[in-house]
N, C-alpha and C positions, 0 to 999 in steps of 0.2 A: 926134910922135916922129920928127922928121924934123930939119933945119935946124938950127931953133933948141931942138931936144935931142936932147941924145945921152950920153955918156960921157964925151966930151970938156969938155963945157960941166954938169955935175953942180946947176950954181944955174939950171938951167931947170926948171919943173914939164913933166910929160911926162903921157901918157892918161890909162887910168882910175886910177891909182895915184897922181898925181901924184911919181913916183919918174924917175930917169935910166934911162935903158936899161941893161939887161947881158951887149947884144953890143958885138960888138968894134965901135971906132971907124969901121971901114970901113963899116958897113953903114949910115952916117948920110953918106957920103959929098957934101958940098953944092956940088962942083964940077959948071960948065958941063954940060948933057945928063944929069946923075943926080938925084937929089929936089925934083920943083917946087914941092912942097906944104910949107906953117911948120910942120904939123903932121898927122900920119897916125895915125888911129884903128886899135887891131889889130880883127880880126873880132872875136872874143868879149867887146869893151866892144861891139858895136853890133844894136843888134836894130830887124828892120822896126816899124813904128807906126802903117802902114797899115792899113785895112778889109782884115779876114778874105779872101784869095780862092781859086779853087779854076777849074783849066781842064781836061776831061778827060771823060769817060765812065765808067759804073761798070766799074770793073778794071786802071784806067787814069787814077787822077787823082793830078794835082800840087797842092798843097793847102798857102799858106804864107799862116799864121797872124798874124794883128797881135800883138807880141809876142814875136815868134819872132828867136832869135841869128842875125845875118848867116851865124856858122860855119854853122851846122845847114842851113841852106838852102844851103850850098855844100854840103855833105857830101850834101845831098837831091838837086842838080844833079849830082854825080860820077857816084853810083851808077848816076842817070835816063842819064845821058851813056855808061856802061861797061855798062851792064845793058839798056837801054832802060826803058820807060813798061809796067808790069805787075805782075806775079807777085814780090814782093819788095823794088817802089820804090813801087807807086800806095796812096793813102794810104788808100784804103779796101778795102786787104785785108791780109793779114799778111806785114809789112814789116823788115828789118833797122833796129834803132834808127839813128837821129841821134844827132848831137852828140853824138862819143864825142872823150874830149883825156884826158889825163894831168895829173895832179896830186903834189903830194907826192911829186918825185921825190929820190931821196936815191942813197945806192952803194947799195945792195941793196934799192931797194923804189922803187914805185910805186904811185897809185890809181889806177884806170881810174874813169873818169862817163862815162855816158850816159843820152840821156834821148829822149823819143818814141817810146815800145816801142808795139807794134801792140798793140792787144786784142783781139787773133787770136794774137798769142802765147803759147805753153802754157810754156816752156823758154827759159833765155840759155845761150852757153855763153863763157867768157870764155878767147883761147887766146892762146898767143906764139909768137914766132918765135925762134929760138936755128939763128946760122947754122950749117951740114953737119948736126944734129939736123932741121933744118924745123920747123912748125906741133908746138905743145903745146898739151894741155887743163891751160888753169891751173884752171879750175872750169868743173862742168856742174849742168845740175837747179834754176839758180837760175829763180826763178819772174819774175811780169813784174813785179811791181813793185817789185825790186833795180834799182837806178840806180848800183851803184857796186861796185869788188871791189879790196883789195888784192894784187899781187901783191908778194909778198917771195924771200926768199932771190935776190934779182937779182946777178950781178956789176957792180963796178965798172966807169966807166968802157968800158961795154958800149949800144950800139946794139940795141932792142929796136923789136918791131913788134908791133902789139896788132891784134887784130878780135874785136868781139863774135858770136855768130851763135846767130840766133834759130830756134824752131824755134816749127809751129803744131798741132795737136792731127788732122794729118789721119791718118787707117786705110788701108792698115795701114806707110807711111811717110810721115812727117814731113816739109815742104814745110821747106827750113832755106836761111835767107839772112845772107849777112853783109855787117857794117858794111863803113864804108871802114877802110882801114888806118892805124892813125894808128905814127907811127914818132919815139922820143925816147929820149936817150941820160942812163943814167945817168950817176951823179956819179962823180967819182976817190974 
């Protein structure tokens, strides 16, 4: 989806769905010094197909699975960069869900999806951010096998931030871990 495939040249096939870009032509700038690739693949369309591997020791393991999506791997690394490798980011302890994304975005709703939930996670909470108001709970108490939630009654043409907060069974206070924050705009 680069110089040979863009909104300005809709006869060229592109990416995962073989459709033209829906972004403005300026995102497919083919002038000197801009895009160098004939075709660009989106992270959600690329998987790591090598052998599963892990690094680290108990409580601080980074594991990349064969077949894991690149966007999930990028989210793992982002969480590790911001929080360090350990509680909430290690693959062998309770951690935040990875591969969080929004689909079916309309003018008043969006479906939030995620996966790679830790087996130590007891419940999940979906939170969204509204300017001036701050973080709000959309729903809580979701079981660890729940992998999506539809946000409804959103405002049209509004930027939303969403995160998934996982909680374990620690007593008396459960450990909570936040996913990456995804950002999307509802339609007009």
